[in-house]
C-alpha positions as CSV (number, residue, x, y, z in Angstrom):
1,M,0.0,0.0,0.0
2,Q,2.9,2.4,0.6
3,R,3.9,2.1,-3.0
4,T,0.3,2.8,-4.0
5,V,0.1,5.8,-1.8
6,R,3.3,7.2,-3.4
7,N,2.1,6.5,-6.9
8,V,-1.3,8.2,-6.4
9,A,0.4,11.2,-4.7
10,D,2.9,11.4,-7.6
11,A,0.3,11.1,-10.3
12,R,-2.1,13.7,-8.8
13,P,-5.1,12.1,-10.7
14,T,-8.1,14.0,-12.0
15,I,-10.1,10.8,-12.1
16,Y,-9.5,7.9,-9.6
17,F,-10.9,4.4,-10.2
18,N,-10.8,1.6,-7.7
19,V,-12.9,-1.3,-6.2
20,P,-14.3,-0.8,-2.7
21,A,-11.6,-3.0,-1.2
22,G,-9.0,-0.8,-2.8
23,H,-10.6,2.4,-1.5
24,A,-10.8,0.9,2.0
25,A,-7.2,-0.1,2.0
26,L,-6.0,3.4,0.8
27,L,-8.1,5.7,2.9
28,P,-6.4,5.0,6.3
29,H,-3.0,5.8,4.8
30,L,-4.2,9.1,3.4
31,E,-5.9,10.0,6.7
32,R,-2.6,9.6,8.4
33,D,-0.4,11.2,5.8
34,A,-1.6,14.8,5.2
35,A,1.0,15.5,2.5
36,A,0.1,12.4,0.5
37,A,-3.6,13.2,0.9
38,E,-3.0,16.8,-0.2
39,A,-1.2,15.7,-3.3
40,S,-3.6,12.8,-4.1
41,F,-6.7,15.1,-3.9
42,S,-5.2,18.2,-5.4
43,R,-6.6,17.8,-8.9
44,L,-9.2,15.1,-8.2
45,R,-12.6,15.8,-9.7
46,L,-14.2,12.3,-10.0
47,C,-13.8,9.3,-7.7
48,F,-15.2,6.1,-9.1
49,F,-15.9,2.7,-7.6
50,A,-17.5,-0.5,-9.0
51,A,-17.3,-4.3,-8.9
52,A,-18.9,-4.4,-5.4
53,A,-21.0,-2.3,-3.1
54,L,-19.3,0.5,-1.2
55,P,-20.2,0.9,2.5
56,Q,-21.7,4.4,3.1
57,Q,-19.1,4.9,5.9
58,L,-16.3,4.5,3.4
59,W,-18.0,6.9,1.0
60,D,-18.4,9.5,3.8
61,G,-14.7,9.1,4.7
62,I,-13.5,9.7,1.2
63,Q,-15.7,12.8,0.9
64,K,-14.6,14.2,4.3
65,L,-10.9,13.8,3.4
66,A,-11.4,15.6,0.1
67,A,-13.3,18.4,1.9
68,D,-10.6,18.7,4.5
69,H,-8.2,19.5,1.7
70,G,-10.5,21.9,0.1
71,V,-11.3,19.7,-2.9
72,R,-14.8,19.6,-4.5
73,M,-15.2,16.3,-6.2
74,E,-18.0,13.9,-7.2
75,M,-18.3,10.3,-6.3
76,T,-19.8,8.1,-8.9
77,T,-20.2,4.4,-10.0
78,S,-21.7,2.1,-12.6
79,W,-23.0,-1.4,-12.5
80,G,-22.8,-4.5,-14.7
81,L,-21.3,-8.0,-15.0
82,T,-18.7,-9.7,-17.1
83,E,-21.5,-10.8,-19.4
84,T,-22.5,-7.2,-20.0
85,A,-19.1,-6.1,-21.1
86,P,-19.0,-5.0,-18.3
87,A,-21.1,-1.8,-17.7
88,A,-24.9,-1.7,-18.1
89,T,-25.7,1.4,-16.0
90,S,-24.0,4.6,-15.1
91,A,-24.6,7.3,-12.4
92,H,-23.9,10.2,-14.8
93,F,-25.6,12.7,-12.4
94,P,-24.6,13.8,-8.9
95,I,-25.4,11.2,-6.2
96,T,-25.1,11.3,-2.5
97,R,-25.6,7.6,-1.6
98,S,-23.2,4.7,-2.2
99,D,-25.9,2.2,-3.2
100,I,-27.1,4.1,-6.2
101,L,-26.4,2.3,-9.5
102,G,-27.5,4.9,-11.9
103,V,-29.6,4.4,-15.1
104,P,-29.1,2.3,-18.2
105,L,-26.4,3.2,-20.7
106,P,-27.7,4.2,-24.2
107,G,-29.0,1.2,-26.0
108,V,-29.3,-0.9,-22.9
109,Q,-32.7,-2.1,-21.6
110,L,-33.4,-3.2,-18.1
111,A,-36.3,-5.3,-16.8
112,L,-37.2,-5.3,-13.2
113,V,-38.7,-8.7,-12.4
114,P,-40.2,-9.9,-9.1
115,V,-38.3,-12.9,-7.7
116,G,-39.6,-14.1,-4.4
117,E,-39.6,-11.1,-2.1
118,K,-37.1,-9.1,-4.2
119,T,-36.8,-7.6,-7.6
120,E,-34.2,-8.9,-10.0
121,V,-32.7,-6.6,-12.6
122,R,-32.2,-8.2,-16.0
123,V,-30.4,-6.8,-19.0
124,R,-30.8,-6.8,-22.8
125,G,-28.7,-4.9,-25.3
126,P,-25.8,-4.9,-27.7
127,N,-23.3,-5.2,-24.8
128,V,-24.8,-8.5,-23.5
129,T,-23.1,-11.8,-24.3
130,S,-24.8,-14.1,-26.8
131,G,-24.0,-17.1,-24.6
132,Y,-21.4,-19.3,-23.0
133,H,-18.9,-21.1,-25.1
134,R,-19.9,-24.7,-25.8
135,R,-22.4,-24.6,-22.9
136,P,-25.9,-24.4,-24.5
137,D,-27.4,-25.5,-21.2
138,L,-25.9,-22.5,-19.4
139,T,-26.9,-20.2,-22.2
140,E,-30.5,-21.3,-22.1
141,A,-30.7,-20.9,-18.3
142,A,-29.1,-17.4,-18.4
143,F,-31.9,-15.8,-20.5
144,D,-35.6,-15.4,-19.8
145,E,-38.3,-15.8,-22.4
146,R,-37.9,-12.2,-23.6
147,G,-34.2,-12.5,-24.1
148,F,-33.1,-10.6,-21.0
149,F,-30.0,-11.8,-19.2
150,R,-30.7,-13.0,-15.6
151,T,-28.2,-11.1,-13.4
152,G,-29.2,-12.4,-10.0
153,D,-28.8,-8.9,-8.6
154,A,-31.6,-7.3,-6.7
155,V,-32.6,-3.6,-7.0
156,T,-35.2,-1.1,-6.1
157,L,-36.0,2.3,-7.6
158,A,-34.3,5.2,-5.7
159,D,-37.5,7.2,-6.3
160,P,-40.6,5.1,-7.2
161,D,-42.1,8.2,-8.9
162,D,-39.0,9.1,-10.9
163,P,-37.1,6.2,-12.6
164,A,-34.5,8.8,-13.8
165,A,-33.3,8.9,-10.2
166,G,-31.7,5.5,-10.8
167,L,-31.6,2.1,-9.2
168,V,-30.6,1.1,-5.7
169,F,-28.6,-2.1,-5.2
170,R,-30.2,-4.6,-2.8
171,G,-27.7,-7.5,-2.9
172,R,-27.6,-10.9,-4.6
173,I,-30.9,-12.7,-4.6
174,A,-29.2,-16.1,-4.0
175,E,-27.5,-14.9,-0.9
176,D,-30.7,-13.9,1.0
177,F,-32.4,-16.2,3.5
178,K,-35.2,-16.4,6.1
179,L,-35.0,-16.9,9.9
180,M,-37.1,-19.6,11.5
181,S,-39.7,-16.9,12.3
182,G,-40.2,-16.3,8.6
183,T,-38.4,-13.0,8.7
184,F,-36.7,-12.3,5.4
185,V,-33.0,-11.2,5.7
186,S,-31.6,-9.0,3.0
187,V,-27.9,-10.0,3.1
188,G,-26.6,-7.3,0.8
189,T,-28.3,-4.5,2.7
190,L,-27.4,-5.8,6.1
191,R,-23.7,-6.4,5.1
192,L,-23.4,-2.7,4.1
193,A,-25.0,-1.6,7.3
194,V,-22.6,-3.7,9.4
195,L,-19.5,-2.4,7.6
196,S,-20.7,1.2,7.8
197,A,-21.5,1.0,11.5
198,S,-18.0,-0.5,12.3
199,H,-16.3,2.7,11.2
200,G,-13.4,1.0,9.6
201,L,-12.9,-1.7,12.2
202,L,-14.1,-4.5,9.8
203,T,-13.0,-5.1,6.3
204,D,-15.9,-7.4,5.4
205,A,-18.7,-9.4,6.9
206,V,-20.7,-12.6,6.0
207,V,-24.3,-12.4,7.3
208,C,-25.5,-15.7,8.7
209,G,-28.5,-17.2,10.6
210,Q,-30.5,-19.1,7.9
211,D,-33.4,-21.0,9.6
212,G,-32.1,-19.8,13.0
213,E,-33.6,-17.7,15.7
214,F,-31.6,-14.6,15.0
215,V,-29.0,-13.0,12.6
216,T,-25.3,-13.5,13.2
217,A,-22.2,-12.7,11.2
218,M,-18.7,-13.8,10.5
219,V,-16.3,-10.9,10.1
220,W,-12.8,-9.9,9.3
221,L,-11.0,-7.3,11.3
222,H,-9.0,-4.5,9.6
223,P,-5.4,-5.5,10.2
224,E,-4.4,-1.9,11.1
225,Q,-7.3,-1.4,13.5
226,A,-7.7,-4.8,15.1
227,G,-6.4,-3.4,18.4
228,R,-9.5,-1.3,18.8
229,L,-11.6,-4.4,19.5
230,D,-9.6,-5.0,22.7
231,A,-9.6,-1.3,23.6
232,E,-13.3,-0.6,22.9
233,G,-15.0,-3.9,23.0
234,A,-17.5,-5.2,20.5
235,P,-18.6,-2.6,17.9
236,E,-22.2,-1.4,18.1
237,L,-23.1,-2.6,14.6
238,S,-26.8,-3.1,14.3
239,L,-29.9,-4.1,16.2
240,R,-30.1,-7.2,14.1
241,E,-26.8,-8.9,14.7
242,E,-26.8,-10.9,18.0
243,R,-23.4,-12.5,17.6
244,L,-20.2,-12.0,15.7
245,L,-17.4,-14.5,15.0
246,V,-14.0,-13.0,14.0
247,L,-12.4,-15.0,11.2
248,R,-8.6,-15.3,11.1
249,E,-8.2,-16.8,7.6
250,P,-8.8,-14.4,4.8
251,A,-11.4,-15.2,2.1
252,Q,-9.8,-17.5,-0.5
253,L,-10.0,-16.9,-4.2
254,D,-9.2,-20.5,-5.2
255,T,-12.0,-21.9,-3.2
256,G,-14.7,-19.6,-4.6
257,E,-14.9,-17.4,-1.5
258,I,-14.0,-14.4,-3.6
259,T,-15.9,-13.9,-6.9
260,D,-14.4,-12.9,-10.2
261,K,-15.5,-9.3,-9.4
262,G,-13.4,-9.3,-6.3
263,Y,-16.1,-9.4,-3.6
264,V,-16.8,-12.0,-0.9
265,N,-19.2,-14.8,-1.9
266,Q,-21.5,-15.0,1.1
267,V,-22.9,-18.4,0.3
268,A,-19.4,-20.0,-0.5
269,V,-18.0,-18.7,2.8
270,R,-20.9,-20.0,4.8
271,D,-20.7,-23.4,3.1
272,R,-16.9,-23.7,3.3
273,R,-16.7,-22.6,6.9
274,S,-19.6,-24.6,8.2
275,D,-17.6,-25.7,11.3
276,Q,-17.0,-22.1,12.2
277,L,-20.5,-21.1,11.4
278,R,-21.8,-23.6,14.0
279,L,-19.7,-21.8,16.7
280,L,-22.2,-18.9,16.5
281,T,-24.9,-21.1,17.9
282,A,-22.8,-23.3,20.2
283,N,-23.7,-23.8,23.8
284,P,-21.7,-22.7,25.6
285,L,-20.3,-20.1,23.3
286,P,-16.6,-20.2,22.6
287,R,-14.4,-17.2,23.4
288,Q,-14.0,-16.0,19.8
289,V,-17.7,-15.3,19.5
290,V,-18.7,-11.7,20.5
291,V,-22.2,-11.3,21.9
292,R,-24.1,-8.1,21.6
293,S,-24.9,-6.8,25.1
């Protein structure tokens, strides 16, 4: 990261692109190094993120650091998949929330289709793949009867009365689950709430509790802020998480725990770490499980 800090400060970019994990890794260094931050933000006019959802707390931190150095810049994003080459939407207008995905690019059509208790966004257009190489079975399953590509991403309208206000990301449909009470858990929404409420203490979270009595989570501590857990105790994350398990082993790319877009695959982590998952409901609870008081 030190090399990245030096490079960004030397380049003094007008536009800066990164994935949320990259922004999260860079921000603490710039917060500590005023000279590097001054140089990095001196000409910056547009700060872009994509490939995964950006926690609002991280968005706010970037904006605050820019303002502290007298810089007026815009945050923006786009959304898409590898199969959409890759962008399908763009936030080409000022936005103030990190979960806004923007509106369709010219020539792209979106269909909002109810799937269970959520709404899936599907895509049709010249940027969408015609299919998977030598896999007609996957190709057939990927498209609906109107030729829209099934993305598996859930969205809502930012303003139900104004579609031009853009879409709001609501996580992956396949990641969501219900508690034994029948309560529906929106994993993508809750994950972002957990990370934002941790104020940089956590790098990521896997929301758990399917068919259980309450919501739990497996989390990773930020390596540079892990000492805060001992000093401050458990973070006040949300009224919904009853227990947290701190994971030591990072998410593994070669086991499918990290997707090709660079974010944590919630289902894969829960499946691969089933032994650790059971610790969240063990009786008695092990020491590594943090209980909300």
